[in-house]
PDB file of N, CA, C and O in Angstrom:
ATOM      1  N   MET A   1     179.017  -1.946  90.666  1.00  0.00           N
ATOM      2  CA  MET A   1     178.822  -2.014  92.108  1.00  0.00           C
ATOM      3  C   MET A   1     177.508  -1.327  92.462  1.00  0.00           C
ATOM      4  O   MET A   1     177.161  -0.285  91.906  1.00  0.00           O
ATOM      5  N   ASN A   2     176.799  -1.924  93.383  1.00  0.00           N
ATOM      6  CA  ASN A   2     175.568  -1.283  93.822  1.00  0.00           C
ATOM      7  C   ASN A   2     175.834  -0.424  95.061  1.00  0.00           C
ATOM      8  O   ASN A   2     176.941  -0.402  95.598  1.00  0.00           O
ATOM      9  N   ASP A   3     174.808   0.267  95.489  1.00  0.00           N
ATOM     10  CA  ASP A   3     174.936   1.210  96.608  1.00  0.00           C
ATOM     11  C   ASP A   3     175.395   0.532  97.904  1.00  0.00           C
ATOM     12  O   ASP A   3     176.221   1.086  98.629  1.00  0.00           O
ATOM     13  N   LEU A   4     174.874  -0.646  98.196  1.00  0.00           N
ATOM     14  CA  LEU A   4     175.255  -1.353  99.426  1.00  0.00           C
ATOM     15  C   LEU A   4     176.719  -1.790  99.393  1.00  0.00           C
ATOM     16  O   LEU A   4     177.411  -1.721 100.410  1.00  0.00           O
ATOM     17  N   GLU A   5     177.188  -2.234  98.240  1.00  0.00           N
ATOM     18  CA  GLU A   5     178.588  -2.644  98.115  1.00  0.00           C
ATOM     19  C   GLU A   5     179.527  -1.455  98.286  1.00  0.00           C
ATOM     20  O   GLU A   5     180.573  -1.566  98.925  1.00  0.00           O
ATOM     21  N   ILE A   6     179.145  -0.319  97.713  1.00  0.00           N
ATOM     22  CA  ILE A   6     179.973   0.883  97.844  1.00  0.00           C
ATOM     23  C   ILE A   6     179.981   1.365  99.289  1.00  0.00           C
ATOM     24  O   ILE A   6     181.026   1.757  99.808  1.00  0.00           O
ATOM     25  N   THR A   7     178.832   1.337  99.934  1.00  0.00           N
ATOM     26  CA  THR A   7     178.761   1.743 101.340  1.00  0.00           C
ATOM     27  C   THR A   7     179.666   0.866 102.201  1.00  0.00           C
ATOM     28  O   THR A   7     180.381   1.372 103.065  1.00  0.00           O
ATOM     29  N   ALA A   8     179.638  -0.432 101.970  1.00  0.00           N
ATOM     30  CA  ALA A   8     180.491  -1.352 102.732  1.00  0.00           C
ATOM     31  C   ALA A   8     181.973  -1.084 102.460  1.00  0.00           C
ATOM     32  O   ALA A   8     182.791  -1.125 103.379  1.00  0.00           O
ATOM     33  N   LEU A   9     182.314  -0.814 101.215  1.00  0.00           N
ATOM     34  CA  LEU A   9     183.708  -0.521 100.862  1.00  0.00           C
ATOM     35  C   LEU A   9     184.179   0.768 101.526  1.00  0.00           C
ATOM     36  O   LEU A   9     185.277   0.819 102.079  1.00  0.00           O
ATOM     37  N   VAL A  10     183.352   1.804 101.472  1.00  0.00           N
ATOM     38  CA  VAL A  10     183.715   3.086 102.088  1.00  0.00           C
ATOM     39  C   VAL A  10     183.854   2.909 103.594  1.00  0.00           C
ATOM     40  O   VAL A  10     184.779   3.456 104.195  1.00  0.00           O
ATOM     41  N   ARG A  11     182.969   2.170 104.202  1.00  0.00           N
ATOM     42  CA  ARG A  11     183.044   1.920 105.653  1.00  0.00           C
ATOM     43  C   ARG A  11     184.357   1.208 106.001  1.00  0.00           C
ATOM     44  O   ARG A  11     184.996   1.541 106.999  1.00  0.00           O
ATOM     45  N   ARG A  12     184.755   0.242 105.193  1.00  0.00           N
ATOM     46  CA  ARG A  12     185.964  -0.533 105.447  1.00  0.00           C
ATOM     47  C   ARG A  12     187.234   0.289 105.244  1.00  0.00           C
ATOM     48  O   ARG A  12     188.201   0.130 105.989  1.00  0.00           O
ATOM     49  N   LEU A  13     187.237   1.174 104.232  1.00  0.00           N
ATOM     50  CA  LEU A  13     188.453   1.910 103.876  1.00  0.00           C
ATOM     51  C   LEU A  13     188.590   3.274 104.548  1.00  0.00           C
ATOM     52  O   LEU A  13     189.667   3.871 104.518  1.00  0.00           O
ATOM     53  N   SER A  14     187.529   3.764 105.142  1.00  0.00           N
ATOM     54  CA  SER A  14     187.564   5.120 105.706  1.00  0.00           C
ATOM     55  C   SER A  14     188.071   5.109 107.144  1.00  0.00           C
ATOM     56  O   SER A  14     188.178   4.067 107.790  1.00  0.00           O
ATOM     57  N   ARG A  15     188.377   6.315 107.611  1.00  0.00           N
ATOM     58  CA  ARG A  15     188.811   6.509 108.995  1.00  0.00           C
ATOM     59  C   ARG A  15     188.256   7.851 109.465  1.00  0.00           C
ATOM     60  O   ARG A  15     187.834   8.666 108.645  1.00  0.00           O
ATOM     61  N   PRO A  16     188.253   8.085 110.768  1.00  0.00           N
ATOM     62  CA  PRO A  16     187.731   9.355 111.285  1.00  0.00           C
ATOM     63  C   PRO A  16     188.553  10.551 110.785  1.00  0.00           C
ATOM     64  O   PRO A  16     189.765  10.452 110.590  1.00  0.00           O
ATOM     65  N   HIS A  17     187.871  11.673 110.584  1.00  0.00           N
ATOM     66  CA  HIS A  17     188.506  12.916 110.161  1.00  0.00           C
ATOM     67  C   HIS A  17     188.384  13.934 111.286  1.00  0.00           C
ATOM     68  O   HIS A  17     187.470  13.845 112.106  1.00  0.00           O
ATOM     69  N   LEU A  18     189.283  14.886 111.333  1.00  0.00           N
ATOM     70  CA  LEU A  18     189.262  15.909 112.391  1.00  0.00           C
ATOM     71  C   LEU A  18     187.970  16.711 112.418  1.00  0.00           C
ATOM     72  O   LEU A  18     187.592  17.243 113.462  1.00  0.00           O
ATOM     73  N   SER A  19     187.295  16.801 111.288  1.00  0.00           N
ATOM     74  CA  SER A  19     186.048  17.569 111.200  1.00  0.00           C
ATOM     75  C   SER A  19     184.888  16.861 111.892  1.00  0.00           C
ATOM     76  O   SER A  19     183.823  17.450 112.075  1.00  0.00           O
ATOM     77  N   GLY A  20     185.085  15.616 112.274  1.00  0.00           N
ATOM     78  CA  GLY A  20     184.010  14.825 112.859  1.00  0.00           C
ATOM     79  C   GLY A  20     183.408  13.869 111.846  1.00  0.00           C
ATOM     80  O   GLY A  20     182.645  12.975 112.210  1.00  0.00           O
ATOM     81  N   GLY A  21     183.742  14.050 110.594  1.00  0.00           N
ATOM     82  CA  GLY A  21     183.264  13.172 109.536  1.00  0.00           C
ATOM     83  C   GLY A  21     184.221  12.011 109.333  1.00  0.00           C
ATOM     84  O   GLY A  21     184.916  11.583 110.255  1.00  0.00           O
ATOM     85  N   ILE A  22     184.238  11.517 108.115  1.00  0.00           N
ATOM     86  CA  ILE A  22     185.154  10.441 107.769  1.00  0.00           C
ATOM     87  C   ILE A  22     185.968  10.850 106.559  1.00  0.00           C
ATOM     88  O   ILE A  22     185.569  11.734 105.802  1.00  0.00           O
ATOM     89  N   VAL A  23     187.096  10.211 106.381  1.00  0.00           N
ATOM     90  CA  VAL A  23     187.965  10.490 105.245  1.00  0.00           C
ATOM     91  C   VAL A  23     188.352   9.167 104.604  1.00  0.00           C
ATOM     92  O   VAL A  23     188.593   8.174 105.291  1.00  0.00           O
ATOM     93  N   ILE A  24     188.408   9.169 103.282  1.00  0.00           N
ATOM     94  CA  ILE A  24     188.835   7.988 102.548  1.00  0.00           C
ATOM     95  C   ILE A  24     189.903   8.419 101.556  1.00  0.00           C
ATOM     96  O   ILE A  24     189.713   9.372 100.801  1.00  0.00           O
ATOM     97  N   GLU A  25     190.999   7.729 101.563  1.00  0.00           N
ATOM     98  CA  GLU A  25     192.131   8.061 100.699  1.00  0.00           C
ATOM     99  C   GLU A  25     191.863   7.585  99.273  1.00  0.00           C
ATOM    100  O   GLU A  25     191.332   6.494  99.063  1.00  0.00           O
ATOM    101  N   ARG A  26     192.233   8.404  98.306  1.00  0.00           N
ATOM    102  CA  ARG A  26     192.103   8.043  96.895  1.00  0.00           C
ATOM    103  C   ARG A  26     192.913   6.788  96.594  1.00  0.00           C
ATOM    104  O   ARG A  26     192.461   5.914  95.855  1.00  0.00           O
ATOM    105  N   ALA A  27     194.098   6.703  97.164  1.00  0.00           N
ATOM    106  CA  ALA A  27     194.954   5.534  96.947  1.00  0.00           C
ATOM    107  C   ALA A  27     194.303   4.259  97.459  1.00  0.00           C
ATOM    108  O   ALA A  27     194.466   3.200  96.852  1.00  0.00           O
ATOM    109  N   ALA A  28     193.570   4.340  98.563  1.00  0.00           N
ATOM    110  CA  ALA A  28     192.900   3.159  99.114  1.00  0.00           C
ATOM    111  C   ALA A  28     191.801   2.687  98.171  1.00  0.00           C
ATOM    112  O   ALA A  28     191.607   1.486  97.987  1.00  0.00           O
ATOM    113  N   ILE A  29     191.089   3.627  97.580  1.00  0.00           N
ATOM    114  CA  ILE A  29     190.034   3.267  96.622  1.00  0.00           C
ATOM    115  C   ILE A  29     190.654   2.564  95.415  1.00  0.00           C
ATOM    116  O   ILE A  29     190.170   1.525  94.968  1.00  0.00           O
ATOM    117  N   LEU A  30     191.725   3.145  94.902  1.00  0.00           N
ATOM    118  CA  LEU A  30     192.385   2.559  93.738  1.00  0.00           C
ATOM    119  C   LEU A  30     192.983   1.193  94.063  1.00  0.00           C
ATOM    120  O   LEU A  30     192.903   0.274  93.248  1.00  0.00           O
ATOM    121  N   ALA A  31     193.578   1.053  95.241  1.00  0.00           N
ATOM    122  CA  ALA A  31     194.202  -0.210  95.641  1.00  0.00           C
ATOM    123  C   ALA A  31     193.167  -1.312  95.858  1.00  0.00           C
ATOM    124  O   ALA A  31     193.477  -2.494  95.708  1.00  0.00           O
ATOM    125  N   ALA A  32     191.955  -0.934  96.206  1.00  0.00           N
ATOM    126  CA  ALA A  32     190.904  -1.920  96.431  1.00  0.00           C
ATOM    127  C   ALA A  32     190.459  -2.568  95.126  1.00  0.00           C
ATOM    128  O   ALA A  32     189.769  -3.587  95.141  1.00  0.00           O
ATOM    129  N   GLY A  33     190.847  -1.985  94.006  1.00  0.00           N
ATOM    130  CA  GLY A  33     190.479  -2.539  92.709  1.00  0.00           C
ATOM    131  C   GLY A  33     189.014  -2.341  92.386  1.00  0.00           C
ATOM    132  O   GLY A  33     188.468  -3.014  91.512  1.00  0.00           O
ATOM    133  N   ALA A  34     188.391  -1.439  93.074  1.00  0.00           N
ATOM    134  CA  ALA A  34     186.967  -1.198  92.884  1.00  0.00           C
ATOM    135  C   ALA A  34     186.729  -0.279  91.679  1.00  0.00           C
ATOM    136  O   ALA A  34     187.671   0.245  91.084  1.00  0.00           O
ATOM    137  N   GLU A  35     185.488  -0.102  91.346  1.00  0.00           N
ATOM    138  CA  GLU A  35     185.105   0.774  90.241  1.00  0.00           C
ATOM    139  C   GLU A  35     185.219   2.227  90.695  1.00  0.00           C
ATOM    140  O   GLU A  35     184.291   2.778  91.287  1.00  0.00           O
ATOM    141  N   TYR A  36     186.355   2.832  90.414  1.00  0.00           N
ATOM    142  CA  TYR A  36     186.660   4.181  90.886  1.00  0.00           C
ATOM    143  C   TYR A  36     185.574   5.198  90.509  1.00  0.00           C
ATOM    144  O   TYR A  36     185.123   5.934  91.386  1.00  0.00           O
ATOM    145  N   PRO A  37     185.131   5.273  89.242  1.00  0.00           N
ATOM    146  CA  PRO A  37     184.117   6.272  88.897  1.00  0.00           C
ATOM    147  C   PRO A  37     182.807   6.101  89.687  1.00  0.00           C
ATOM    148  O   PRO A  37     182.191   7.087  90.090  1.00  0.00           O
ATOM    149  N   ALA A  38     182.395   4.869  89.901  1.00  0.00           N
ATOM    150  CA  ALA A  38     181.158   4.627  90.648  1.00  0.00           C
ATOM    151  C   ALA A  38     181.303   5.085  92.094  1.00  0.00           C
ATOM    152  O   ALA A  38     180.364   5.636  92.669  1.00  0.00           O
ATOM    153  N   ILE A  39     182.466   4.860  92.678  1.00  0.00           N
ATOM    154  CA  ILE A  39     182.699   5.265  94.068  1.00  0.00           C
ATOM    155  C   ILE A  39     182.764   6.781  94.181  1.00  0.00           C
ATOM    156  O   ILE A  39     182.225   7.353  95.128  1.00  0.00           O
ATOM    157  N   ILE A  40     183.416   7.438  93.228  1.00  0.00           N
ATOM    158  CA  ILE A  40     183.486   8.902  93.247  1.00  0.00           C
ATOM    159  C   ILE A  40     182.097   9.495  93.098  1.00  0.00           C
ATOM    160  O   ILE A  40     181.774  10.477  93.767  1.00  0.00           O
ATOM    161  N   ASP A  41     181.269   8.920  92.234  1.00  0.00           N
ATOM    162  CA  ASP A  41     179.881   9.388  92.096  1.00  0.00           C
ATOM    163  C   ASP A  41     179.119   9.210  93.401  1.00  0.00           C
ATOM    164  O   ASP A  41     178.349  10.086  93.795  1.00  0.00           O
ATOM    165  N   TRP A  42     179.331   8.070  94.079  1.00  0.00           N
ATOM    166  CA  TRP A  42     178.672   7.815  95.359  1.00  0.00           C
ATOM    167  C   TRP A  42     179.111   8.845  96.397  1.00  0.00           C
ATOM    168  O   TRP A  42     178.284   9.381  97.135  1.00  0.00           O
ATOM    169  N   ILE A  43     180.411   9.119  96.449  1.00  0.00           N
ATOM    170  CA  ILE A  43     180.937  10.099  97.400  1.00  0.00           C
ATOM    171  C   ILE A  43     180.327  11.473  97.143  1.00  0.00           C
ATOM    172  O   ILE A  43     179.908  12.153  98.079  1.00  0.00           O
ATOM    173  N   ALA A  44     180.275  11.882  95.875  1.00  0.00           N
ATOM    174  CA  ALA A  44     179.702  13.187  95.528  1.00  0.00           C
ATOM    175  C   ALA A  44     178.221  13.257  95.893  1.00  0.00           C
ATOM    176  O   ALA A  44     177.750  14.292  96.367  1.00  0.00           O
ATOM    177  N   SER A  45     177.487  12.175  95.679  1.00  0.00           N
ATOM    178  CA  SER A  45     176.059  12.177  95.988  1.00  0.00           C
ATOM    179  C   SER A  45     175.772  12.133  97.485  1.00  0.00           C
ATOM    180  O   SER A  45     174.634  12.346  97.904  1.00  0.00           O
ATOM    181  N   HIS A  46     176.800  11.857  98.298  1.00  0.00           N
ATOM    182  CA  HIS A  46     176.657  11.836  99.752  1.00  0.00           C
ATOM    183  C   HIS A  46     177.385  13.019 100.406  1.00  0.00           C
ATOM    184  O   HIS A  46     177.848  12.921 101.543  1.00  0.00           O
ATOM    185  N   ALA A  47     177.478  14.117  99.684  1.00  0.00           N
ATOM    186  CA  ALA A  47     178.061  15.380 100.171  1.00  0.00           C
ATOM    187  C   ALA A  47     179.548  15.283 100.486  1.00  0.00           C
ATOM    188  O   ALA A  47     180.059  16.039 101.312  1.00  0.00           O
ATOM    189  N   GLY A  48     180.240  14.361  99.836  1.00  0.00           N
ATOM    190  CA  GLY A  48     181.685  14.254 100.011  1.00  0.00           C
ATOM    191  C   GLY A  48     182.404  15.324  99.216  1.00  0.00           C
ATOM    192  O   GLY A  48     181.948  15.721  98.144  1.00  0.00           O
ATOM    193  N   THR A  49     183.521  15.790  99.737  1.00  0.00           N
ATOM    194  CA  THR A  49     184.301  16.813  99.055  1.00  0.00           C
ATOM    195  C   THR A  49     185.737  16.344  98.872  1.00  0.00           C
ATOM    196  O   THR A  49     186.315  15.728  99.768  1.00  0.00           O
ATOM    197  N   PRO A  50     186.315  16.639  97.700  1.00  0.00           N
ATOM    198  CA  PRO A  50     187.717  16.266  97.493  1.00  0.00           C
ATOM    199  C   PRO A  50     188.631  17.169  98.302  1.00  0.00           C
ATOM    200  O   PRO A  50     188.339  18.346  98.510  1.00  0.00           O
ATOM    201  N   GLU A  51     189.724  16.611  98.746  1.00  0.00           N
ATOM    202  CA  GLU A  51     190.704  17.383  99.503  1.00  0.00           C
ATOM    203  C   GLU A  51     192.054  17.208  98.811  1.00  0.00           C
ATOM    204  O   GLU A  51     192.543  16.088  98.663  1.00  0.00           O
ATOM    205  N   THR A  52     192.642  18.306  98.396  1.00  0.00           N
ATOM    206  CA  THR A  52     193.942  18.253  97.742  1.00  0.00           C
ATOM    207  C   THR A  52     194.980  18.882  98.657  1.00  0.00           C
ATOM    208  O   THR A  52     194.642  19.618  99.584  1.00  0.00           O
ATOM    209  N   THR A  53     196.217  18.591  98.395  1.00  0.00           N
ATOM    210  CA  THR A  53     197.274  19.210  99.180  1.00  0.00           C
ATOM    211  C   THR A  53     197.649  20.523  98.520  1.00  0.00           C
ATOM    212  O   THR A  53     197.671  20.630  97.293  1.00  0.00           O
ATOM    213  N   ALA A  54     197.936  21.497  99.321  1.00  0.00           N
ATOM    214  CA  ALA A  54     198.338  22.800  98.806  1.00  0.00           C
ATOM    215  C   ALA A  54     199.780  22.730  98.325  1.00  0.00           C
ATOM    216  O   ALA A  54     200.594  22.019  98.914  1.00  0.00           O
ATOM    217  N   PRO A  55     200.106  23.460  97.256  1.00  0.00           N
ATOM    218  CA  PRO A  55     201.493  23.464  96.805  1.00  0.00           C
ATOM    219  C   PRO A  55     202.403  23.992  97.904  1.00  0.00           C
ATOM    220  O   PRO A  55     202.087  24.988  98.554  1.00  0.00           O
ATOM    221  N   THR A  56     203.504  23.339  98.106  1.00  0.00           N
ATOM    222  CA  THR A  56     204.409  23.718  99.184  1.00  0.00           C
ATOM    223  C   THR A  56     205.585  24.540  98.692  1.00  0.00           C
ATOM    224  O   THR A  56     206.448  24.916  99.485  1.00  0.00           O
ATOM    225  N   GLY A  57     205.636  24.822  97.418  1.00  0.00           N
ATOM    226  CA  GLY A  57     206.774  25.564  96.888  1.00  0.00           C
ATOM    227  C   GLY A  57     207.922  24.627  96.590  1.00  0.00           C
ATOM    228  O   GLY A  57     207.753  23.408  96.580  1.00  0.00           O
ATOM    229  N   ARG A  58     209.045  25.173  96.356  1.00  0.00           N
ATOM    230  CA  ARG A  58     210.208  24.354  96.006  1.00  0.00           C
ATOM    231  C   ARG A  58     210.750  23.647  97.228  1.00  0.00           C
ATOM    232  O   ARG A  58     210.908  24.226  98.303  1.00  0.00           O
ATOM    233  N   SER A  59     211.019  22.411  97.027  1.00  0.00           N
ATOM    234  CA  SER A  59     211.617  21.596  98.071  1.00  0.00           C
ATOM    235  C   SER A  59     213.124  21.607  97.884  1.00  0.00           C
ATOM    236  O   SER A  59     213.626  21.801  96.777  1.00  0.00           O
ATOM    237  N   ARG A  60     213.813  21.402  98.944  1.00  0.00           N
ATOM    238  CA  ARG A  60     215.268  21.326  98.841  1.00  0.00           C
ATOM    239  C   ARG A  60     215.672  19.926  98.455  1.00  0.00           C
ATOM    240  O   ARG A  60     214.924  18.973  98.675  1.00  0.00           O
ATOM    241  N   GLY A  61     216.817  19.801  97.896  1.00  0.00           N
ATOM    242  CA  GLY A  61     217.334  18.495  97.526  1.00  0.00           C
ATOM    243  C   GLY A  61     217.487  18.357  96.024  1.00  0.00           C
ATOM    244  O   GLY A  61     217.084  19.231  95.256  1.00  0.00           O
ATOM    245  N   LEU A  62     218.064  17.269  95.632  1.00  0.00           N
ATOM    246  CA  LEU A  62     218.393  17.034  94.239  1.00  0.00           C
ATOM    247  C   LEU A  62     217.177  17.026  93.322  1.00  0.00           C
ATOM    248  O   LEU A  62     217.218  17.611  92.240  1.00  0.00           O
ATOM    249  N   HIS A  63     216.103  16.375  93.736  1.00  0.00           N
ATOM    250  CA  HIS A  63     214.927  16.245  92.879  1.00  0.00           C
ATOM    251  C   HIS A  63     213.764  17.121  93.338  1.00  0.00           C
ATOM    252  O   HIS A  63     212.657  16.972  92.820  1.00  0.00           O
ATOM    253  N   GLY A  64     213.970  18.001  94.261  1.00  0.00           N
ATOM    254  CA  GLY A  64     212.903  18.820  94.807  1.00  0.00           C
ATOM    255  C   GLY A  64     212.161  19.639  93.779  1.00  0.00           C
ATOM    256  O   GLY A  64     210.936  19.735  93.852  1.00  0.00           O
ATOM    257  N   SER A  65     212.848  20.231  92.827  1.00  0.00           N
ATOM    258  CA  SER A  65     212.171  21.069  91.844  1.00  0.00           C
ATOM    259  C   SER A  65     211.306  20.248  90.911  1.00  0.00           C
ATOM    260  O   SER A  65     210.280  20.741  90.441  1.00  0.00           O
ATOM    261  N   ARG A  66     211.687  19.013  90.628  1.00  0.00           N
ATOM    262  CA  ARG A  66     210.870  18.165  89.763  1.00  0.00           C
ATOM    263  C   ARG A  66     209.658  17.625  90.488  1.00  0.00           C
ATOM    264  O   ARG A  66     208.577  17.532  89.905  1.00  0.00           O
ATOM    265  N   ILE A  67     209.818  17.273  91.740  1.00  0.00           N
ATOM    266  CA  ILE A  67     208.732  16.671  92.495  1.00  0.00           C
ATOM    267  C   ILE A  67     207.641  17.687  92.794  1.00  0.00           C
ATOM    268  O   ILE A  67     206.461  17.351  92.698  1.00  0.00           O
ATOM    269  N   ASN A  68     207.984  18.886  93.145  1.00  0.00           N
ATOM    270  CA  ASN A  68     207.013  19.878  93.579  1.00  0.00           C
ATOM    271  C   ASN A  68     206.818  21.010  92.586  1.00  0.00           C
ATOM    272  O   ASN A  68     206.544  22.137  92.999  1.00  0.00           O
ATOM    273  N   ASP A  69     206.950  20.750  91.287  1.00  0.00           N
ATOM    274  CA  ASP A  69     206.810  21.837  90.331  1.00  0.00           C
ATOM    275  C   ASP A  69     205.366  22.232  90.085  1.00  0.00           C
ATOM    276  O   ASP A  69     205.113  23.270  89.475  1.00  0.00           O
ATOM    277  N   GLY A  70     204.394  21.417  90.551  1.00  0.00           N
ATOM    278  CA  GLY A  70     202.985  21.764  90.425  1.00  0.00           C
ATOM    279  C   GLY A  70     202.411  21.539  89.043  1.00  0.00           C
ATOM    280  O   GLY A  70     201.225  21.791  88.832  1.00  0.00           O
ATOM    281  N   ASN A  71     203.207  21.072  88.092  1.00  0.00           N
ATOM    282  CA  ASN A  71     202.724  20.875  86.738  1.00  0.00           C
ATOM    283  C   ASN A  71     202.320  19.446  86.443  1.00  0.00           C
ATOM    284  O   ASN A  71     201.839  19.162  85.346  1.00  0.00           O
ATOM    285  N   THR A  72     202.497  18.555  87.369  1.00  0.00           N
ATOM    286  CA  THR A  72     202.154  17.172  87.120  1.00  0.00           C
ATOM    287  C   THR A  72     200.672  16.950  87.360  1.00  0.00           C
ATOM    288  O   THR A  72     200.118  17.496  88.314  1.00  0.00           O
ATOM    289  N   PRO A  73     200.011  16.154  86.509  1.00  0.00           N
ATOM    290  CA  PRO A  73     198.585  15.898  86.701  1.00  0.00           C
ATOM    291  C   PRO A  73     198.267  15.293  88.061  1.00  0.00           C
ATOM    292  O   PRO A  73     197.202  15.568  88.614  1.00  0.00           O
ATOM    293  N   ALA A  74     199.162  14.476  88.617  1.00  0.00           N
ATOM    294  CA  ALA A  74     198.904  13.857  89.918  1.00  0.00           C
ATOM    295  C   ALA A  74     198.756  14.897  91.017  1.00  0.00           C
ATOM    296  O   ALA A  74     198.037  14.666  91.989  1.00  0.00           O
ATOM    297  N   SER A  75     199.423  16.038  90.883  1.00  0.00           N
ATOM    298  CA  SER A  75     199.318  17.061  91.921  1.00  0.00           C
ATOM    299  C   SER A  75     197.953  17.740  91.907  1.00  0.00           C
ATOM    300  O   SER A  75     197.592  18.426  92.863  1.00  0.00           O
ATOM    301  N   GLN A  76     197.196  17.555  90.836  1.00  0.00           N
ATOM    302  CA  GLN A  76     195.870  18.156  90.735  1.00  0.00           C
ATOM    303  C   GLN A  76     194.764  17.170  91.118  1.00  0.00           C
ATOM    304  O   GLN A  76     193.600  17.558  91.213  1.00  0.00           O
ATOM    305  N   GLN A  77     195.110  15.918  91.335  1.00  0.00           N
ATOM    306  CA  GLN A  77     194.138  14.909  91.751  1.00  0.00           C
ATOM    307  C   GLN A  77     193.885  15.035  93.250  1.00  0.00           C
ATOM    308  O   GLN A  77     194.807  15.318  94.016  1.00  0.00           O
ATOM    309  N   PRO A  78     192.644  14.825  93.667  1.00  0.00           N
ATOM    310  CA  PRO A  78     192.384  14.833  95.110  1.00  0.00           C
ATOM    311  C   PRO A  78     193.138  13.705  95.782  1.00  0.00           C
ATOM    312  O   PRO A  78     193.177  12.585  95.274  1.00  0.00           O
ATOM    313  N   MET A  79     193.733  13.997  96.918  1.00  0.00           N
ATOM    314  CA  MET A  79     194.459  12.972  97.667  1.00  0.00           C
ATOM    315  C   MET A  79     193.502  12.117  98.492  1.00  0.00           C
ATOM    316  O   MET A  79     193.749  10.933  98.722  1.00  0.00           O
ATOM    317  N   ARG A  80     192.412  12.730  98.931  1.00  0.00           N
ATOM    318  CA  ARG A  80     191.419  12.023  99.728  1.00  0.00           C
ATOM    319  C   ARG A  80     190.093  12.750  99.647  1.00  0.00           C
ATOM    320  O   ARG A  80     190.004  13.864  99.130  1.00  0.00           O
ATOM    321  N   PHE A  81     189.065  12.101 100.167  1.00  0.00           N
ATOM    322  CA  PHE A  81     187.718  12.650 100.125  1.00  0.00           C
ATOM    323  C   PHE A  81     187.165  12.665 101.542  1.00  0.00           C
ATOM    324  O   PHE A  81     187.292  11.687 102.277  1.00  0.00           O
ATOM    325  N   VAL A  82     186.552  13.780 101.919  1.00  0.00           N
ATOM    326  CA  VAL A  82     185.991  13.941 103.262  1.00  0.00           C
ATOM    327  C   VAL A  82     184.470  13.899 103.149  1.00  0.00           C
ATOM    328  O   VAL A  82     183.877  14.592 102.323  1.00  0.00           O
ATOM    329  N   LEU A  83     183.855  13.082 103.985  1.00  0.00           N
ATOM    330  CA  LEU A  83     182.409  12.938 104.009  1.00  0.00           C
ATOM    331  C   LEU A  83     181.862  13.346 105.373  1.00  0.00           C
ATOM    332  O   LEU A  83     182.560  13.234 106.380  1.00  0.00           O
ATOM    333  N   PRO A  84     180.611  13.819 105.411  1.00  0.00           N
ATOM    334  CA  PRO A  84     180.002  14.198 106.692  1.00  0.00           C
ATOM    335  C   PRO A  84     179.871  12.995 107.626  1.00  0.00           C
ATOM    336  O   PRO A  84     179.853  11.847 107.181  1.00  0.00           O
ATOM    337  N   ALA A  85     179.783  13.272 108.910  1.00  0.00           N
ATOM    338  CA  ALA A  85     179.712  12.212 109.935  1.00  0.00           C
ATOM    339  C   ALA A  85     178.500  11.307 109.745  1.00  0.00           C
ATOM    340  O   ALA A  85     178.588  10.106 109.998  1.00  0.00           O
ATOM    341  N   LYS A  86     177.404  11.841 109.317  1.00  0.00           N
ATOM    342  CA  LYS A  86     176.166  11.054 109.212  1.00  0.00           C
ATOM    343  C   LYS A  86     176.125  10.145 107.981  1.00  0.00           C
ATOM    344  O   LYS A  86     175.141   9.430 107.792  1.00  0.00           O
ATOM    345  N   THR A  87     177.134  10.150 107.163  1.00  0.00           N
ATOM    346  CA  THR A  87     177.121   9.396 105.916  1.00  0.00           C
ATOM    347  C   THR A  87     176.941   7.896 106.122  1.00  0.00           C
ATOM    348  O   THR A  87     176.155   7.277 105.405  1.00  0.00           O
ATOM    349  N   LEU A  88     177.625   7.311 107.052  1.00  0.00           N
ATOM    350  CA  LEU A  88     177.581   5.857 107.241  1.00  0.00           C
ATOM    351  C   LEU A  88     176.651   5.399 108.351  1.00  0.00           C
ATOM    352  O   LEU A  88     176.695   4.230 108.735  1.00  0.00           O
ATOM    353  N   HIS A  89     175.835   6.256 108.866  1.00  0.00           N
ATOM    354  CA  HIS A  89     174.927   5.869 109.965  1.00  0.00           C
ATOM    355  C   HIS A  89     173.583   5.495 109.451  1.00  0.00           C
ATOM    356  O   HIS A  89     172.699   5.145 110.233  1.00  0.00           O
TER     357      HIS A  89
END
């Protein structure tokens, strides 16, 4: 993917963030079937930062301890990426 294609993809998949910038979900990038490493490199080169969810501790319920044990690799992956407002202008 070239820079223009990635910019168009990010514009299509992103939404406004409370910081005034934009946010793009990791799941949306993966679901788009795009070249994930190229997009992550583009995000990093445009001052994007990964945003992960903080561990919430043990959840109640039958499977709560397995879901929120913090040892799964998926819990260490960024859930979304936040970019500055001027990125797509």
